[in-house]
N, C-alpha and C positions, 0 to 999 in steps of 0.2 A: 505492500499500497503506500510505503514511503516514498518508493521507487516511480511508484505512479503519480504522487503529487509532486515531485521534483521535476517530473516532464512535464507537467501540465495536464495529465489524461484525468478523466473522472476517476475517483477513487470508490470504491466500497466503505461504507461508511460505519459496518457492525462486522462481527465476527460470531457466526452461531454456530460453533461446533461442540459437539457433544464429550463431556470430557472422558477420556478413556478410563476405563474399570480394570482395576488390580486384580487381578486373578492369583496373584502369589502363593497367598494362604493355600488355595487349593491345592497346588502343585508340590507345596512345601510338606502339605498335611500327608501326600500320597508318599512321597518320599520319606518321611519320618516312620509312616507305617510299614513300609519294606525294609527300612533299614534296623527297626526294632523287631522285626519277625526274625524266631527262631526255626519257622521250617525252612527246609531245602527246597520243596516247591510253594508257590502261591497258585491259588485257583481263583480265577476271576470269573464272574457272569457274564452275560452279552452287555450290561450296561457299562461295567467297570472297564472291561477291556475296551469298549468304544472309546471311553474319556481317557485311562490311562495308556493305552497302547496307541489308538488311531488319532488321539488329543480331540475328539470331539465332542465337547463339554455342551450343556445345556446353553451357554452365554457365548458358544461360538460364533452363532449366525451375529448376535449384537456387535461382537469386537470387529468381525469383519464389515459391518455397517459403518461401524466408527473408521475404521482405517481408511475404507475407502471414501469417507466424506472427505479425512485429513489429506488423501493422495488429489482428491479433486480441486482441493484450495492451493495446491503448489504451484508457483510461478508458472511452470511449464505448462500446466493445466489452464490456468487463467489465460495465460497467452493466447493458447488456441483457443479457447473461448471468446476471447477480444476479437480474434482473427474473423470469427464466424459470426459474429454480431455486427 
């Protein structure tokens, strides 16, 4: 936005991006559970496998949408938008 203002171009007057959520506690909990296990084999149900192995959590879609929104606000994306409009 500062670059646009310096060059006399119209500027975006607000930023409305969703704050990214922090899911570190989810990962830390799983890692700690595995570290504390005394079992040689860990058995996972389908839901646990999907989360812990495939990294598909309940919040994954929200995280992807947030990342996509931030990517759309990068200078490269905004430059392409200006060229199209």
